N, CA, C and O of each residue as an XYZ file, in Angstrom:
312
protein
N       9.010     14.740      0.098
C       8.118     13.980      0.944
C       8.469     12.498      0.802
O       8.668     11.999     -0.306
N       8.538     11.826      1.903
C       8.823     10.387      1.889
C       7.627      9.621      1.341
O       6.488     10.071      1.470
N       7.879      8.464      0.730
C       6.765      7.631      0.276
C       5.909      7.195      1.461
O       6.415      6.975      2.561
N       4.606      7.073      1.219
C       3.665      6.723      2.283
C       2.858      5.489      1.908
O       2.513      5.286      0.744
N       2.566      4.678      2.899
C       1.644      3.563      2.772
C       0.494      3.848      3.734
O       0.686      3.889      4.950
N      -0.689      4.044      3.186
C      -1.883      4.303      3.991
C      -2.709      3.019      3.985
O      -3.096      2.523      2.927
N      -2.971      2.491      5.167
C      -3.698      1.233      5.311
C      -5.018      1.516      6.013
O      -5.056      2.184      7.046
N      -6.095      0.999      5.439
C      -7.421      1.259      5.994
C      -8.335      0.077      5.656
O      -8.173     -0.578      4.627
N      -9.287     -0.175      6.538
C     -10.286     -1.200      6.264
C     -11.469     -0.584      5.535
O     -11.739      0.609      5.672
N     -12.172     -1.397      4.762
C     -13.326     -0.876      4.016
C     -14.484     -0.493      4.944
O     -15.384      0.245      4.542
N     -14.462     -0.994      6.185
C     -15.490     -0.621      7.161
C     -14.956      0.396      8.168
O     -15.568      0.636      9.209
N     -13.828      0.976      7.849
C     -13.184      1.997      8.694
C     -14.024      3.255      8.721
O     -14.473      3.735      7.680
N     -14.235      3.785      9.910
C     -15.005      5.018     10.049
C     -14.266      6.190      9.374
O     -14.898      7.168      8.976
N     -12.945      6.095      9.245
C     -12.144      7.166      8.648
C     -11.737      6.862      7.202
O     -10.770      7.434      6.700
N     -12.464      5.972      6.536
C     -12.118      5.601      5.164
C     -12.094      6.811      4.239
O     -11.165      6.967      3.447
N     -13.097      7.658      4.332
C     -13.135      8.864      3.500
C     -11.935      9.759      3.749
O     -11.362     10.311      2.810
N     -11.555      9.906      5.008
C     -10.383     10.718      5.350
C      -9.116     10.119      4.753
O      -8.266     10.842      4.233
N      -8.992      8.805      4.829
C      -7.808      8.141      4.271
C      -7.735      8.353      2.764
O      -6.659      8.602      2.221
N      -8.866      8.255      2.095
C      -8.895      8.493      0.644
C      -8.510      9.934      0.310
O      -7.718     10.177     -0.600
N      -9.072     10.878      1.047
C      -8.756     12.293      0.788
C      -7.290     12.589      1.069
O      -6.651     13.337      0.329
N      -6.758     12.008      2.133
C      -5.349     12.209      2.467
C      -4.455     11.678      1.349
O      -3.534     12.364      0.907
N      -4.730     10.451      0.891
C      -3.930      9.855     -0.182
C      -4.024     10.699     -1.457
O      -3.031     10.877     -2.162
N      -5.207     11.209     -1.745
C      -5.385     12.057     -2.924
C      -4.590     13.360     -2.789
O      -3.982     13.821     -3.755
N      -4.597     13.944     -1.602
C      -3.858     15.187     -1.373
C      -2.352     14.964     -1.534
O      -1.656     15.799     -2.112
N      -1.860     13.852     -1.029
C      -0.432     13.526     -1.177
C      -0.095     13.374     -2.651
O       0.907     13.909     -3.124
N      -0.930     12.648     -3.371
C      -0.716     12.448     -4.797
C      -0.756     13.780     -5.554
O       0.075     14.027     -6.428
N      -1.721     14.631     -5.216
C      -1.832     15.943     -5.855
C      -0.614     16.816     -5.594
O      -0.282     17.688     -6.398
N       0.054     16.579     -4.461
C       1.252     17.336     -4.101
C       2.513     16.672     -4.654
O       3.627     16.991     -4.236
N       2.327     15.748     -5.594
C       3.429     15.032     -6.252
C       4.157     14.085     -5.306
O       5.327     13.765     -5.515
N       3.465     13.645     -4.276
C       4.052     12.658     -3.370
C       3.763     11.250     -3.850
O       2.900     11.030     -4.701
N       4.491     10.307     -3.297
C       4.270      8.897     -3.608
C       3.459      8.294     -2.477
O       3.870      8.319     -1.317
N       2.304      7.754     -2.827
C       1.420      7.188     -1.804
C       0.757      5.933     -2.347
O       0.325      5.883     -3.498
N       0.688      4.925     -1.493
C      -0.076      3.714     -1.778
C      -1.219      3.684     -0.782
O      -0.997      3.777      0.426
N      -2.436      3.555     -1.279
C      -3.612      3.425     -0.424
C      -4.095      1.987     -0.528
O      -4.584      1.570     -1.577
N      -3.961      1.235      0.543
C      -4.400     -0.156      0.588
C      -5.673     -0.232      1.420
O      -5.678      0.113      2.602
N      -6.752     -0.687      0.789
C      -8.037     -0.832      1.477
C      -8.317     -2.322      1.647
O      -8.411     -3.060      0.666
N      -8.449     -2.756      2.894
C      -8.677     -4.162      3.208
C     -10.174     -4.410      3.388
O     -10.810     -3.865      4.290
N     -10.709     -5.237      2.512
C     -12.140     -5.501      2.441
C     -12.705     -6.052      3.746
O     -12.190     -7.015      4.314
N     -13.766     -5.418      4.198
C     -14.487     -5.900      5.369
C     -13.829     -5.643      6.709
O     -14.356     -6.056      7.742
N     -12.696     -4.974      6.713
C     -11.969     -4.756      7.972
C     -12.435     -3.462      8.646
O     -12.687     -2.461      7.975
N     -12.544     -3.491      9.975
C     -12.949     -2.307     10.732
C     -11.746     -1.430     11.102
O     -10.608     -1.708     10.724
N     -12.031     -0.389     11.835
C     -10.998      0.507     12.348
C      -9.990     -0.275     13.187
O     -10.367     -1.100     14.020
N      -8.716     -0.008     12.960
C      -7.613     -0.553     13.765
C      -7.521     -2.080     13.758
O      -7.065     -2.671     14.737
N      -7.947     -2.727     12.668
C      -7.870     -4.190     12.614
C      -6.441     -4.694     12.743
O      -6.215     -5.816     13.195
N      -5.495     -3.886     12.356
C      -4.091     -4.287     12.363
C      -3.468     -4.280     13.763
O      -2.372     -4.812     13.941
N      -4.120     -3.707     14.730
C      -3.567     -3.594     16.083
C      -3.363     -4.971     16.718
O      -2.582     -5.105     17.659
N      -4.046     -5.975     16.221
C      -3.904     -7.315     16.800
C      -2.470     -7.824     16.728
O      -2.110     -8.730     17.479
N      -1.651     -7.273     15.856
C      -0.258     -7.726     15.737
C       0.568     -7.358     16.966
O       1.641     -7.922     17.182
N       0.083     -6.431     17.761
C       0.827     -5.980     18.934
C       0.704     -6.940     20.117
O       1.505     -6.873     21.049
N      -0.282     -7.827     20.091
C      -0.540     -8.670     21.247
C      -0.102    -10.112     21.092
O      -0.771    -11.012     21.601
N       0.984    -10.352     20.417
C       1.445    -11.732     20.251
C       1.075    -12.265     18.885
O       1.553    -11.770     17.864
N       0.217    -13.280     18.868
C      -0.219    -13.874     17.606
C      -1.220    -12.943     16.920
O      -2.268    -12.635     17.489
N      -0.907    -12.498     15.713
C      -1.848    -11.609     15.010
C      -3.100    -12.374     14.571
O      -3.051    -13.576     14.311
N      -4.203    -11.663     14.496
C      -5.418    -12.246     13.946
C      -5.165    -12.604     12.483
O      -4.389    -11.929     11.806
N      -5.806    -13.649     11.995
C      -5.616    -14.025     10.592
C      -5.864    -12.864      9.621
O      -5.229    -12.789      8.569
N      -6.771    -11.977      9.968
C      -7.063    -10.847      9.076
C      -5.920     -9.842      8.997
O      -5.869     -9.036      8.068
N      -5.005     -9.880      9.957
C      -3.881     -8.945      9.957
C      -2.655     -9.495      9.234
O      -1.748     -8.732      8.903
N      -2.610    -10.790      8.986
C      -1.435    -11.401      8.357
C      -1.153    -10.838      6.967
O       0.003    -10.533      6.673
N      -2.167    -10.682      6.087
C      -1.873    -10.074      4.781
C      -1.286     -8.662      4.911
O      -0.437     -8.262      4.115
N      -1.737     -7.928      5.902
C      -1.189     -6.590      6.126
C       0.288     -6.662      6.510
O       1.099     -5.879      6.016
N       0.633     -7.591      7.384
C       2.043     -7.734      7.773
C       2.908     -8.056      6.559
O       4.004     -7.516      6.409
N       2.414     -8.931      5.701
C       3.157     -9.253      4.471
C       3.298     -8.026      3.587
O       4.366     -7.781      3.025
N       2.218     -7.248      3.462
C       2.228     -6.056      2.618
C       3.223     -5.026      3.153
O       3.981     -4.447      2.376
N       3.233     -4.792      4.442
C       4.160     -3.822      5.032
C       5.605     -4.275      4.805
O       6.474     -3.459      4.500
N       5.855     -5.566      4.954
C       7.192     -6.096      4.704
C       7.595     -5.876      3.251
O       8.706     -5.424      2.971
N       6.697     -6.195      2.332
C       6.956     -6.016      0.900
C       7.204     -4.544      0.573
O       8.158     -4.206     -0.127
N       6.342     -3.684      1.085
C       6.432     -2.255      0.791
C       7.727     -1.653      1.351
O       8.422     -0.914      0.654
N       8.046     -1.969      2.605
C       9.260     -1.395      3.202
C      10.517     -1.956      2.539
O      11.519     -1.250      2.424
N      10.477     -3.209      2.106
C      11.619     -3.784      1.384
C      11.835     -3.083      0.050
O      12.973     -2.885     -0.376
N      10.737     -2.708     -0.611
C      10.871     -1.996     -1.890
C      11.510     -0.637     -1.678
O      12.230     -0.154     -2.552
N      11.263     -0.012     -0.538
C      11.898      1.273     -0.242
C      13.389      1.104     -0.031
O      14.186      1.925     -0.486
N      13.764      0.042      0.657
C      15.182     -0.223      0.893
C      15.914     -0.470     -0.418
O      17.039     -0.004     -0.598
N      15.287     -1.197     -1.331
C      15.899     -1.445     -2.648
C      16.032     -0.132     -3.403
O      17.057      0.119     -4.036
N      15.007      0.703     -3.343
C      15.032      1.998     -4.015
C      16.139      2.889     -3.447
O      16.831      3.578     -4.196
N      16.305      2.873     -2.107
C      17.343      3.665     -1.440
C      18.723      3.280     -1.964
O      19.535      4.152     -2.273
N      18.990      1.986     -2.066
C      20.302      1.502     -2.503
C      20.551      1.811     -3.968
O      21.704      1.914     -4.385
N      19.504      1.961     -4.752
C      19.652      2.232     -6.182
C      20.016      3.700     -6.438
O      20.531      4.041     -7.503
N      19.749      4.549     -5.471
C      19.989      5.996     -5.670
C      21.431      6.355     -5.525
O      21.793      7.524     -5.662
């Protein structure tokens, strides 16, 4: 199973589902990071698709960049 990054806001209607999914992946010996963004609603990250991202989405963009870069480094090390 490929490593997963699960991103969810703390006010997300599917927060419980995201937690259960991350737990199931972990229980299946998968690699999963569950990032919960405080006070963010469902789909807060979608603002990045429309040009200038909302300030609340900028930390997420940095996190995705950091996380995907770590995968690339891991790939080259194998």
